[in-house]
C-alpha positions as CSV (number, residue, x, y, z in Angstrom):
1,M,89.5,21.6,23.2
2,A,91.3,25.0,23.9
3,D,91.0,26.2,27.2
4,T,89.4,29.2,26.1
5,R,86.3,27.4,24.2
6,L,83.2,28.7,25.0
7,I,79.9,26.5,24.5
8,Q,76.4,27.8,23.5
9,G,78.1,31.3,24.6
10,R,77.7,30.6,28.2
11,Y,79.9,28.2,29.5
12,R,83.7,28.6,29.1
13,L,86.0,25.6,29.5
14,L,88.8,26.0,31.9
15,D,90.6,23.1,33.1
16,L,90.3,19.3,32.4
17,I,89.1,17.8,35.4
18,G,88.8,13.9,33.9
19,R,88.5,11.9,31.0
20,G,86.6,8.4,30.6
21,G,85.1,6.1,27.9
22,M,81.9,8.6,27.3
23,G,83.9,11.8,26.8
24,E,85.7,14.6,29.2
25,V,84.4,16.5,32.2
26,W,85.6,20.3,32.4
27,R,85.7,22.6,35.2
28,A,84.0,25.4,33.6
29,R,82.6,29.0,34.3
30,D,79.2,29.8,33.5
31,E,79.5,33.5,32.1
32,S,75.7,34.1,32.5
33,L,75.3,33.3,36.0
34,G,79.1,33.8,37.3
35,R,79.3,30.4,38.8
36,Q,81.7,27.8,37.9
37,V,80.3,24.5,36.9
38,A,81.2,20.9,35.7
39,V,80.7,20.5,32.1
40,K,80.8,16.8,30.9
41,C,81.2,16.9,27.1
42,L,80.4,13.4,25.3
43,K,81.9,11.7,22.5
44,P,80.5,13.1,19.2
45,L,78.1,10.5,17.1
46,G,80.3,11.3,13.9
47,P,79.7,12.4,10.4
48,Q,78.7,8.7,9.1
49,Q,75.5,8.4,11.1
50,E,72.4,8.8,8.8
51,A,70.1,11.7,9.9
52,S,67.1,9.7,11.1
53,F,69.2,8.0,13.7
54,T,71.0,10.6,14.9
55,T,67.7,12.8,15.3
56,V,66.7,9.6,17.3
57,L,69.8,9.5,19.5
58,R,69.3,13.6,20.1
59,E,65.8,13.1,21.4
60,R,66.9,10.1,23.7
61,F,69.6,12.3,24.9
62,R,67.1,15.2,25.9
63,R,64.6,12.8,27.5
64,E,67.6,11.3,29.6
65,A,68.9,14.6,30.4
66,R,65.7,16.2,31.6
67,V,65.2,13.0,33.8
68,A,68.7,13.8,35.3
69,A,68.0,17.5,35.7
70,A,65.0,16.8,37.4
71,L,66.6,15.0,40.3
72,Q,66.7,17.1,43.4
73,H,68.1,15.9,46.7
74,R,71.1,16.6,48.5
75,G,72.7,13.0,47.7
76,V,72.2,13.2,44.4
77,T,74.5,15.7,41.6
78,V,72.7,18.7,40.2
79,V,72.2,18.7,36.6
80,H,71.9,22.4,35.7
81,D,71.5,22.4,31.8
82,F,72.3,20.5,28.6
83,G,72.4,20.9,25.1
84,E,74.2,20.4,21.9
85,H,76.9,22.6,20.4
86,E,78.6,22.3,16.8
87,G,77.9,18.6,17.2
88,L,78.8,17.9,20.6
89,L,76.6,16.8,23.2
90,F,76.8,18.1,26.5
91,L,75.6,18.4,30.3
92,V,76.3,21.2,32.7
93,M,76.3,19.9,36.3
94,E,77.1,21.3,39.7
95,L,81.1,21.6,40.4
96,L,81.9,19.3,43.5
97,E,84.7,19.6,45.8
98,G,85.6,16.8,47.2
99,R,86.9,13.3,46.5
100,N,84.9,10.1,45.3
101,L,85.2,6.8,47.3
102,S,87.8,5.3,44.9
103,Q,90.1,8.4,45.3
104,L,89.8,8.0,49.0
105,L,90.7,4.5,49.2
106,E,93.9,5.5,47.1
107,D,94.5,8.2,49.4
108,N,94.2,5.8,52.1
109,K,96.8,3.3,50.2
110,Q,94.0,0.7,49.7
111,H,92.9,0.5,53.5
112,P,89.6,0.4,54.7
113,L,87.9,3.5,55.5
114,P,86.9,4.4,59.1
115,V,84.0,2.5,60.6
116,D,82.0,5.9,61.4
117,R,82.5,7.2,57.9
118,I,81.6,4.2,56.5
119,V,78.1,4.0,58.2
120,D,77.7,7.3,57.6
121,I,78.2,7.3,53.5
122,T,76.1,3.8,53.8
123,E,73.1,6.0,55.5
124,Q,73.3,9.1,53.1
125,V,73.5,7.0,49.9
126,A,70.7,4.8,50.9
127,H,68.5,8.2,51.3
128,A,69.9,9.1,47.9
129,L,69.0,5.9,46.1
130,A,65.6,5.7,48.0
131,Y,64.6,9.0,46.4
132,T,65.8,8.3,43.2
133,H,64.1,5.0,43.4
134,E,61.1,6.4,44.1
135,Q,61.0,8.6,40.8
136,G,61.5,5.6,39.1
137,I,65.1,5.7,38.2
138,V,67.7,2.8,38.4
139,H,71.3,4.1,38.2
140,R,72.8,0.9,36.7
141,D,76.8,1.7,37.3
142,L,77.2,2.2,41.0
143,K,80.6,2.2,42.0
144,P,83.3,3.9,44.3
145,A,84.1,6.4,41.2
146,N,80.3,7.6,41.2
147,I,79.9,8.6,44.6
148,M,81.7,11.6,46.2
149,R,82.2,12.7,49.5
150,L,82.5,16.7,49.4
151,T,84.6,18.8,52.2
152,D,81.7,19.1,54.0
153,G,81.1,15.6,54.9
154,T,78.1,15.4,52.5
155,V,77.8,12.3,50.2
156,K,76.5,12.7,46.5
157,I,76.0,9.8,43.9
158,C,77.1,11.2,40.4
159,D,76.1,10.3,36.7
160,F,72.6,9.4,37.4
161,G,70.8,8.5,34.4
162,I,74.4,8.8,32.5
163,A,74.8,5.1,32.3
164,R,71.4,4.5,30.6
165,L,72.1,7.4,28.7
166,G,75.6,5.8,27.5
167,H,73.9,2.9,26.5
168,D,70.9,4.5,24.3
169,I,73.7,6.4,22.5
170,G,76.2,3.5,22.1
171,F,79.1,5.6,24.1
172,T,79.4,2.6,26.9
173,S,80.1,-0.7,26.2
174,K,77.6,-2.8,24.9
175,L,76.6,-6.4,26.1
176,T,76.1,-8.6,22.8
177,G,73.1,-10.0,23.0
178,T,72.0,-8.7,26.0
179,G,71.1,-4.8,25.4
180,I,72.0,-3.6,29.0
181,A,74.7,-1.1,29.8
182,M,77.8,-3.0,30.7
183,G,78.5,-1.3,34.3
184,T,81.5,-2.1,36.0
185,P,82.5,-5.9,36.5
186,H,83.6,-5.3,40.0
187,Y,80.2,-3.9,41.2
188,M,77.6,-5.5,38.7
189,S,74.6,-7.7,40.1
190,P,74.0,-11.4,39.3
191,E,71.0,-10.3,37.2
192,Q,73.1,-7.4,35.2
193,I,75.4,-10.1,34.4
194,G,72.7,-13.1,33.3
195,G,70.9,-10.6,31.3
196,S,67.6,-10.4,33.4
197,Q,65.6,-7.5,33.7
198,V,66.9,-5.1,36.3
199,D,65.1,-3.0,39.0
200,H,65.9,-0.8,41.9
201,R,67.2,-3.9,43.6
202,S,70.4,-4.1,41.3
203,D,71.7,-0.6,42.4
204,L,71.2,-2.3,46.2
205,Y,73.6,-5.1,45.4
206,S,76.0,-2.9,43.3
207,L,75.7,-0.8,46.8
208,G,77.1,-3.8,48.6
209,C,79.8,-4.1,46.6
210,V,80.9,-0.5,47.2
211,L,80.4,-0.9,51.1
212,Y,82.2,-4.5,51.0
213,E,85.3,-2.7,49.5
214,I,85.4,0.5,51.4
215,A,85.2,-1.4,54.8
216,T,87.7,-4.1,53.9
217,G,89.9,-2.8,51.1
218,V,89.0,-5.1,48.6
219,P,85.9,-5.7,46.6
220,P,83.9,-9.0,47.2
221,F,85.4,-10.8,44.1
222,D,88.8,-9.5,43.6
223,M,90.5,-11.6,41.1
224,E,92.8,-10.3,38.4
225,D,90.6,-12.1,35.8
226,A,87.1,-10.2,34.7
227,W,85.6,-13.5,33.7
228,A,86.4,-14.8,37.3
229,V,85.0,-11.8,38.7
230,L,81.5,-12.5,37.2
231,V,81.3,-15.8,38.0
232,G,82.3,-14.8,41.3
233,H,79.0,-12.5,41.3
234,R,77.0,-14.7,39.5
235,D,78.0,-18.2,41.5
236,T,80.1,-17.5,44.8
237,P,79.0,-16.6,47.9
238,P,81.1,-13.3,49.6
239,Q,83.9,-14.1,52.0
240,S,82.7,-12.4,55.4
241,P,83.8,-8.9,55.3
242,R,84.8,-9.7,59.2
243,S,87.3,-12.0,57.7
244,H,89.3,-9.5,56.0
245,R,88.5,-6.8,59.3
246,P,87.6,-8.4,62.4
247,E,86.7,-5.1,64.3
248,L,84.2,-4.4,61.8
249,P,80.4,-4.1,63.4
250,D,78.2,-7.3,63.5
251,F,75.6,-5.0,62.1
252,M,77.5,-3.6,59.2
253,E,78.6,-6.7,58.1
254,R,74.8,-8.2,58.3
255,I,74.0,-5.1,56.2
256,V,76.4,-5.8,53.3
257,L,75.9,-9.7,53.0
258,D,72.2,-8.6,52.8
259,L,72.9,-6.3,49.7
260,L,75.1,-9.2,48.2
261,A,72.3,-11.6,48.1
262,K,72.5,-13.5,44.6
263,S,68.6,-13.3,44.3
264,P,67.1,-9.6,44.3
265,D,64.5,-11.1,46.8
266,G,67.2,-12.0,48.9
267,R,68.2,-8.1,49.6
268,P,66.6,-5.5,51.5
269,G,63.1,-4.7,49.8
270,D,64.2,-0.9,49.0
271,A,66.9,1.7,50.0
272,R,64.4,3.3,52.4
273,E,64.4,-0.1,54.5
274,L,68.1,0.2,54.2
275,A,68.3,3.5,55.7
276,H,66.2,2.7,58.6
277,R,68.5,-0.3,59.5
278,V,71.6,1.7,59.3
279,A,69.7,4.6,61.5
280,R,68.2,1.7,64.1
281,A,71.7,0.6,64.3
282,R,73.6,3.5,64.7
283,S,70.9,4.8,67.6
284,G,71.9,1.0,69.2
285,A,67.9,-0.7,68.4
286,A,68.4,-4.3,67.2
287,A,68.8,-4.6,63.5
288,P,66.6,-7.4,62.1
289,A,68.1,-10.8,61.1
290,P,69.8,-10.8,57.8
291,A,67.9,-12.2,54.9
292,G,70.7,-14.5,54.1
293,I,72.2,-15.1,50.6
294,A,70.1,-17.1,48.0
295,P,71.8,-19.8,46.3
296,A,73.0,-19.0,42.4
297,P,70.1,-19.3,40.2
298,S,69.9,-23.0,38.0
299,G,71.2,-22.8,34.5
300,R,72.5,-24.7,31.4
301,R,74.9,-27.4,31.6
302,E,78.2,-25.5,32.6
303,Q,76.1,-22.6,32.7
304,R,77.9,-20.0,30.7
305,L,78.3,-16.2,31.0
306,P,77.6,-14.2,27.8
307,S,79.8,-13.9,25.1
308,W,80.4,-10.5,26.0
309,T,82.7,-11.3,28.9
310,R,85.0,-13.1,26.4
311,G,88.5,-11.0,27.0
312,M,87.2,-8.4,29.1
313,T,89.2,-6.5,31.4
314,T,88.7,-4.2,34.7
315,G,91.3,-1.7,34.7
316,R,94.2,-1.9,36.8
317,K,92.6,-5.1,38.6
318,A,93.1,-7.1,35.2
319,G,96.0,-5.8,33.7
320,A,97.8,-9.1,33.3
321,A,94.8,-10.7,31.3
322,A,94.6,-7.5,29.5
323,A,98.2,-7.8,28.2
324,R,97.0,-11.7,26.9
325,T,93.6,-11.2,25.3
326,P,92.7,-7.7,23.6
327,P,89.1,-7.0,24.3
328,P,86.3,-7.7,21.9
329,D,86.0,-4.8,19.3
330,T,82.6,-3.3,20.7
331,S,82.7,-0.1,18.7
332,A,79.9,-1.6,16.2
333,G,76.5,-1.5,17.7
334,L,74.6,1.5,17.8
335,T,77.3,4.1,16.7
336,G,77.8,3.1,13.2
337,E,77.6,0.8,10.5
338,W,79.6,-2.3,11.1
339,I,82.1,-3.3,8.6
340,P,83.6,-6.8,8.5
341,R,87.5,-6.9,8.4
342,A,89.5,-9.6,6.7
343,P,91.4,-11.4,9.7
344,G,95.2,-11.2,9.7
345,R,94.9,-7.6,7.6
346,P,94.5,-4.6,9.5
347,G,92.2,-2.2,7.4
348,A,91.5,-4.9,4.8
349,V,87.4,-5.2,4.3
350,L,85.6,-8.0,3.2
351,S,83.6,-7.6,0.2
352,E,80.2,-7.9,1.5
353,P,78.3,-4.7,0.6
354,R,77.7,-2.3,3.0
355,R,74.4,-2.1,4.6
356,P,72.4,0.9,6.0
357,T,72.7,1.3,9.6
358,P,69.4,-0.3,11.3
359,S,67.1,1.7,13.2
360,P,67.9,1.6,17.1
361,E,64.3,0.5,17.5
362,L,64.9,-2.4,15.7
363,L,68.2,-3.6,17.4
364,A,66.6,-2.9,20.7
365,V,63.6,-5.3,19.5
366,L,65.8,-7.8,18.3
367,T,68.4,-7.8,21.6
368,S,65.4,-8.0,23.6
369,R,64.1,-11.0,22.0
370,H,67.4,-12.5,21.9
371,S,67.4,-12.0,25.8
372,A,64.0,-13.6,25.8
373,G,65.5,-16.7,24.1
374,L,68.0,-16.9,26.8
375,S,65.6,-16.8,29.3
376,L,63.5,-19.5,28.1
377,G,66.8,-21.6,27.9
378,R,67.3,-20.7,31.6
379,L,63.9,-22.1,32.2
380,G,64.7,-25.7,30.3
381,R,62.3,-24.6,27.5
382,W,64.7,-25.7,24.8
383,E,62.2,-26.0,21.8
384,E,60.7,-22.6,22.4
385,A,64.0,-20.8,22.9
386,G,65.3,-22.6,19.8
387,E,62.3,-21.2,17.7
388,V,62.9,-17.4,19.1
389,H,66.8,-17.6,18.5
390,R,66.1,-18.8,14.9
391,A,63.8,-15.8,14.2
392,V,66.1,-13.4,15.5
393,A,69.2,-15.0,13.8
394,A,67.3,-14.7,10.5
395,E,66.3,-10.8,11.0
396,R,69.7,-10.2,12.0
397,E,71.2,-11.6,9.2
398,H,69.0,-9.3,7.2
399,A,69.4,-6.1,9.1
400,L,73.2,-6.5,9.9
401,G,74.8,-9.2,7.6
402,P,75.5,-12.9,8.2
403,D,79.0,-12.3,9.7
404,H,78.1,-9.6,12.2
405,P,78.9,-10.7,15.6
406,D,75.1,-10.4,16.7
407,T,74.0,-12.3,14.1
408,L,76.5,-15.2,15.1
409,A,75.8,-15.0,18.8
410,S,72.0,-15.9,18.0
411,R,73.3,-18.6,15.8
412,Y,75.6,-19.9,18.5
413,E,72.3,-20.0,20.8
414,V,70.5,-22.0,18.1
415,G,73.3,-24.3,18.0
416,F,73.1,-24.6,21.6
417,T,69.4,-25.4,22.0
418,L,69.9,-28.1,19.4
419,S,72.1,-29.7,21.3
420,R,70.3,-29.6,24.4
421,T,67.2,-31.2,22.4
422,G,69.1,-34.3,21.3
423,R,69.8,-32.8,17.6
424,A,73.6,-32.8,17.7
425,A,74.2,-33.1,14.1
426,D,71.9,-30.4,13.7
427,A,74.1,-28.3,16.0
428,L,77.4,-29.6,14.6
429,R,76.4,-27.8,11.2
430,E,75.1,-24.7,13.0
431,Y,78.3,-24.5,15.3
432,T,80.4,-25.1,12.3
433,K,79.0,-21.9,10.4
434,V,79.5,-19.9,13.6
435,A,82.9,-20.8,13.6
436,E,83.7,-20.4,10.1
437,G,82.0,-16.7,10.7
438,R,83.9,-15.7,13.3
439,A,87.3,-17.0,12.1
440,R,86.5,-14.5,9.1
441,T,85.8,-11.4,10.9
442,L,87.6,-11.6,14.5
443,G,90.2,-14.3,13.3
444,A,90.2,-18.1,14.3
445,E,92.1,-17.3,17.7
446,H,89.5,-15.0,19.0
447,A,87.9,-16.0,22.3
448,D,84.7,-16.2,20.5
449,S,85.6,-18.3,17.6
450,L,87.6,-20.6,20.3
451,A,83.9,-20.7,22.0
452,A,82.4,-22.2,18.8
453,R,85.0,-24.4,18.2
454,Q,84.8,-26.0,21.6
455,E,81.1,-26.4,21.1
456,I,81.7,-28.4,18.1
457,A,84.2,-30.5,20.0
458,Y,81.4,-31.2,22.4
459,V,78.7,-32.0,19.9
460,L,81.3,-34.2,18.3
461,G,81.3,-36.2,21.6
462,Q,77.4,-36.6,21.5
463,L,77.7,-38.0,18.2
464,G,80.1,-40.3,19.4
465,R,82.8,-39.2,17.3
466,H,85.4,-39.1,20.0
467,F,88.5,-38.9,18.4
468,E,87.3,-36.0,16.2
469,A,86.1,-34.0,19.5
470,H,89.8,-34.9,20.9
471,Q,91.7,-33.3,18.0
472,M,89.1,-30.4,18.3
473,Y,89.7,-30.0,22.3
474,T,93.6,-30.2,21.7
475,N,93.5,-27.7,18.9
476,V,91.4,-25.2,21.0
477,L,93.4,-26.0,24.3
478,A,96.6,-25.1,22.7
479,S,95.0,-21.7,21.5
480,R,93.6,-20.9,24.9
481,E,97.0,-21.4,26.9
482,R,98.8,-19.3,24.2
483,A,96.4,-16.2,24.3
484,M,94.9,-16.7,28.1
485,G,97.4,-18.9,30.0
486,A,97.0,-22.0,31.5
487,D,95.1,-21.0,34.4
488,H,92.6,-19.0,32.7
489,P,88.9,-20.3,33.5
490,D,88.4,-21.0,30.0
491,T,91.5,-22.8,29.3
492,L,90.7,-24.9,32.4
493,R,87.0,-25.5,31.0
494,C,88.4,-27.0,27.7
495,R,90.8,-29.3,29.9
496,H,87.9,-30.5,31.5
497,N,86.2,-31.3,28.5
498,L,89.3,-32.6,27.2
499,A,89.5,-35.0,30.3
500,F,85.6,-35.9,30.0
501,N,86.3,-36.8,26.0
502,L,89.5,-39.1,27.4
503,S,87.2,-41.3,29.1
504,R,84.8,-41.6,26.3
505,L,87.8,-42.8,24.2
506,G,88.3,-45.3,26.8
507,R,91.7,-43.4,27.8
508,L,90.7,-43.9,31.4
509,E,94.0,-43.6,33.3
510,D,94.5,-40.3,31.5
511,S,91.0,-39.1,32.1
512,H,91.6,-39.5,35.7
513,R,94.9,-38.0,35.7
514,M,93.8,-34.9,33.8
515,A,90.8,-34.4,35.9
516,V,92.4,-34.4,39.1
517,D,95.1,-31.9,37.6
518,V,91.9,-29.5,36.4
519,A,90.2,-29.8,39.9
520,A,93.7,-29.0,41.5
521,A,94.1,-26.0,39.3
522,R,90.4,-24.8,39.7
523,A,90.7,-24.8,43.3
524,R,93.7,-23.0,43.5
525,V,92.4,-20.3,41.2
526,L,88.7,-20.3,42.4
527,G,88.5,-21.8,45.6
528,E,87.8,-25.4,47.1
529,T,84.2,-25.2,46.8
530,H,83.5,-22.8,43.8
531,P,80.9,-24.5,41.7
532,D,83.4,-25.3,38.7
533,T,85.8,-26.9,40.9
534,L,83.2,-28.8,42.3
535,V,82.0,-30.1,38.5
536,T,85.5,-31.3,38.2
537,R,85.7,-33.2,41.0
538,Y,82.4,-34.7,39.6
539,E,84.2,-35.8,36.8
540,V,87.1,-37.3,38.8
541,A,84.4,-39.4,40.6
542,Y,83.1,-40.5,37.1
543,A,86.5,-41.5,36.0
544,L,87.0,-43.6,39.4
545,G,83.4,-45.3,38.6
546,Q,84.6,-46.0,34.9
547,L,87.9,-47.6,36.4
548,G,85.7,-49.8,38.5
549,R,87.1,-47.7,41.5
550,W,83.3,-47.8,43.1
551,N,83.9,-47.1,46.7
552,E,86.2,-43.9,45.7
553,A,83.7,-42.9,43.2
554,L,81.1,-43.1,45.8
555,Q,83.1,-41.2,48.6
556,T,84.2,-38.3,45.9
557,Y,80.1,-38.0,44.8
558,R,79.4,-37.6,48.5
559,E,81.9,-35.1,48.9
560,V,81.0,-33.0,46.1
561,A,77.2,-33.5,47.2
562,D,77.6,-32.0,50.5
563,A,79.8,-28.9,49.4
564,R,77.3,-28.2,47.1
565,A,74.4,-28.6,49.5
566,R,76.5,-26.1,52.0
567,S,77.6,-23.5,49.4
568,L,74.4,-23.5,46.9
569,G,71.9,-25.2,49.0
570,R,70.2,-28.6,49.2
571,D,67.7,-27.8,46.5
572,H,70.0,-26.3,43.8
573,P,70.3,-28.6,40.5
574,D,73.9,-29.4,40.8
575,T,73.6,-30.5,44.7
576,L,70.5,-33.1,43.3
577,A,72.7,-34.0,40.3
578,A,75.7,-35.0,42.7
579,R,72.9,-36.8,45.0
580,Y,71.8,-38.9,41.7
581,E,75.5,-40.3,40.9
582,V,75.5,-41.3,44.7
583,G,72.6,-43.5,43.7
584,I,74.5,-44.6,40.7
585,S,77.6,-45.5,42.6
586,L,75.6,-47.5,45.4
587,G,73.9,-49.5,42.4
588,R,77.5,-50.4,41.1
589,L,78.3,-51.6,44.6
590,G,75.2,-53.9,45.0
591,R,73.7,-51.7,47.4
592,S,70.3,-51.4,45.7
593,A,68.2,-51.0,48.6
594,E,70.1,-48.0,49.6
595,A,69.7,-46.6,46.1
596,L,66.2,-47.2,46.0
597,T,65.9,-45.1,49.3
598,L,68.0,-42.1,47.9
599,Y,65.9,-42.3,44.6
600,R,62.8,-42.1,46.0
601,E,63.8,-39.2,48.1
602,L,65.5,-37.6,45.0
603,V,62.0,-38.2,43.0
604,D,60.1,-36.3,45.9
605,D,62.8,-33.4,46.0
606,R,63.0,-33.2,42.2
607,S,59.2,-32.9,41.9
608,R,58.9,-30.2,44.6
609,V,61.6,-28.3,43.1
610,H,61.3,-28.4,39.4
611,G,58.1,-30.2,39.0
612,P,57.2,-34.3,38.0
613,G,57.6,-33.7,34.0
614,D,61.1,-31.9,34.4
615,P,64.0,-33.8,32.6
616,E,65.9,-34.2,35.7
617,T,63.1,-35.7,37.9
618,L,62.3,-38.3,35.1
619,R,66.2,-39.1,35.2
620,A,65.8,-39.7,39.0
621,R,62.6,-41.9,38.6
622,H,64.5,-43.9,35.6
623,G,67.4,-44.6,38.5
624,L,64.4,-45.4,40.7
625,G,63.4,-48.2,38.0
626,V,66.6,-49.6,37.5
627,N,66.9,-50.4,41.0
628,L,63.3,-52.0,41.4
629,G,64.9,-54.6,38.5
630,R,68.1,-55.0,40.5
631,L,65.9,-55.8,43.4
632,G,63.9,-58.4,41.2
633,R,60.8,-56.3,41.3
634,W,60.1,-56.4,37.4
635,E,56.6,-55.8,37.3
636,E,57.1,-52.4,39.4
637,A,60.5,-51.9,37.4
638,L,58.4,-52.4,33.9
639,D,55.5,-49.9,35.0
640,E,58.1,-47.1,36.0
641,A,60.1,-47.8,32.8
642,R,56.3,-47.2,30.6
643,N,55.7,-44.3,32.7
644,V,58.9,-42.6,32.3
645,A,59.0,-43.4,28.6
646,A,55.7,-41.9,28.0
647,I,56.6,-38.6,30.0
648,R,59.7,-38.2,28.4
649,G,58.3,-38.8,24.8
650,R,56.0,-36.0,25.2
651,V,58.2,-33.7,27.1
652,L,61.5,-34.2,25.3
653,G,60.3,-36.0,22.0
654,P,59.9,-39.7,20.9
655,E,63.5,-39.8,19.7
656,H,65.5,-37.9,22.4
657,P,68.3,-40.0,23.7
658,D,66.9,-40.1,27.2
659,T,63.4,-41.2,25.7
660,L,65.2,-44.0,23.9
661,V,67.2,-44.8,27.4
662,S,63.6,-45.4,28.8
663,R,62.3,-47.4,25.8
664,R,65.3,-49.7,26.3
665,E,65.0,-50.2,29.9
666,V,61.2,-51.2,28.9
667,A,62.7,-53.9,26.7
668,V,64.9,-55.0,29.5
669,G,61.8,-55.6,31.7
670,L,59.9,-56.9,28.8
671,G,63.0,-60.1,28.8
672,W,63.2,-60.4,32.5
673,L,59.4,-61.2,32.6
674,G,60.1,-63.4,29.6
675,R,58.1,-61.4,27.2
676,W,60.8,-61.8,24.6
677,S,58.5,-61.1,21.6
678,D,57.7,-57.8,23.0
679,A,61.2,-57.3,24.2
680,L,62.4,-57.8,20.6
681,A,59.8,-55.2,19.0
682,E,60.7,-52.7,21.3
683,Y,64.9,-53.0,20.9
684,R,64.2,-53.0,17.0
685,Q,62.1,-49.5,17.3
686,V,64.8,-48.2,19.8
687,A,67.6,-49.3,17.5
688,A,65.8,-47.8,14.3
689,S,65.7,-44.7,15.9
690,R,69.1,-44.6,17.3
691,D,70.2,-45.0,13.6
692,R,68.2,-42.2,12.3
693,V,69.2,-39.8,15.1
694,L,73.0,-40.8,15.9
695,G,73.8,-42.9,12.7
696,P,74.3,-46.7,12.4
697,E,77.8,-46.5,13.7
698,H,77.4,-44.7,17.0
699,P,78.3,-47.0,20.2
700,D,74.8,-46.6,21.2
701,A,73.3,-47.8,17.7
702,L,75.4,-50.5,17.9
703,A,74.4,-51.7,21.3
704,S,71.0,-51.6,20.5
705,R,71.7,-54.0,17.8
706,N,73.3,-56.0,20.3
707,D,70.2,-56.2,22.4
708,E,68.1,-57.0,19.5
709,A,70.4,-59.9,18.8
710,H,70.4,-61.3,22.1
711,C,66.7,-61.2,22.0
712,L,66.8,-63.3,18.8
713,E,68.9,-65.8,20.8
714,Q,66.1,-66.1,23.6
715,L,63.4,-66.8,21.1
716,G,65.8,-69.7,19.5
717,R,66.4,-67.8,16.5
718,S,70.2,-68.5,16.7
719,A,70.8,-68.0,12.6
720,E,69.5,-64.3,12.8
721,A,71.5,-63.3,15.6
722,V,74.3,-64.8,14.5
723,D,74.2,-63.0,11.3
724,L,73.3,-59.1,13.4
725,Y,76.3,-59.9,15.8
726,R,78.5,-60.3,12.5
727,R,77.0,-57.2,11.3
728,V,77.6,-55.4,14.4
729,A,81.3,-56.3,14.8
730,A,81.8,-55.4,11.3
731,L,80.5,-51.9,11.9
732,R,83.0,-51.8,14.7
733,R,85.7,-52.7,12.7
734,Q,84.9,-50.2,10.3
735,R,84.4,-47.4,12.7
736,G,87.9,-48.4,14.3
737,S,89.6,-48.8,11.0
738,G,89.2,-44.9,10.2
739,T,90.6,-43.9,13.6
740,Q,93.8,-44.4,15.6
741,A,94.4,-43.9,19.3
742,P,95.0,-40.4,20.2
């Protein structure tokens, strides 16, 4: 823009103040009133937009600008005017003389600000947030750069409503599959990261991050890699601010830690309450006890961050990561048609016909439904989640095309729900299509393509095809190491899965060695008590058990359980899972009475926390039944197995692997009670189901046929038993002949 440019015949642009993702900010002169103002010029929509689309966006701009202009508080930047000039949307704001908090930290060489200034900033921002939240407005992108301290000491929040405006118009980065304005990773709340609905308490969390940084000189999760930052917000309690700065007052530390509670319910109720706490502390009155940091919410197997985090960077704090992995292209979405590119050929476009830009209303509805599917999954309601994701995938394919990233994101989630409901073969087909689509449009080594291939390896393992899984994991690992480095969290996750799969191939020593290495690397990168570190130590314990080193396995499981109880809470699902494995180890060591006591407590805890029909509650009940049998209490064991099998059949389905495990336990109990004919019928039904679900060559299916042969022996039908044993042996040889030791 020329320095003399006049907007709407009134605002003359003088000096460029700053430039960002949404546009430029200029110092300007209001020629009508003769005052200096700041003019934010937003990026143009572009000529490719349909008329109806740009009309909707202009109306959204006017709506959000009116909301921002209606805010009248000394702690909020005043918006004087807004409009459109030659296709350019603009906002006219008061011109502020001062420095934002990010600049103040830089001026201070990243040293923390004086305590009295921190307390003053906290109180002023709290009053400003209280006002805006009472107007029903949430900032969504509170960070040091958006908080200005003027030369007279007044503190103002900038860009209220702009984060939402940027999301609506498509200027800010879009979170694929969640529909939330992305915000800045170092200051995002856990609910923003997880794609949940945000309210005023999300701003309180972001304020906690800001206060932590100005009080200590570093953000609460100060990692080079944005992925690790987001995981930290979601899973890891922050370090005490006083561990960085011992002279920080106790009341200030308690306020910051309350604001950083993982659960919104653990934070102050509202900003007004926060302002009162600061005022009481300044006057010397006792502040209320801190609410404490809530444990991280439960989630899926190896709970994952949304796909939009792949390759993300955070500016200066992620420079090294940025050099290795380019961020995903988010220029599509609401701002224009998405055009698939031929991988490896810059500028080359695939032959798929161009589609009209879908309406923003339709995209918003699909985004909301996608988020609803994710929420159902987080609640463990996988069948319902799968139905939602399948419907959204079909509509996204129609509106956006089969290879659009959002369509593939929905299909990826379909694969995940299939995997969680025991339909591994169907999941494999879905993930394969996703991987192929992402390879075509993003390239085979893009982080999202690698994520799909890694899930293919996982379901191959579920299907007992461990050699193929090993090959896939090995290939993905090589790509991740090239693109991200050996210690990137995604690389370490792949190595973790590879270690797990090695144990299923019978390479127990290799599995144990790799798990120990990954645990050490995760401890170094993420911390000793980080959930991912403990997951790998859990795998170390599993490998020790498989090697027959049950005393060491028991000790490791106990250490993991204790660490999880301290960092996540006694009732966290991961803590309860480690306690379950402690019971397994006790049983293997012949200490069934101790295991029985542990499982009874675990069933009570699981029932209280998750309900009696939860799959993990039923898993604990299964362990209880097994140990009843080991103690010779077979009638009780049989009753327990039947009850668990019936509930699992209703909850998970009659042919879910866990249901079949319980039905096999029913057969075991029948056999021990001498009821071999009944046991044979049960074993045969389990074997037939496993043949259908897993395939006749799957190890579990072969084990069921061996169970059937053993029953035949007990019934005196030796010829049939021998024939069945031979058929099982032939299938095992056939399975083995198609593979070689990796």
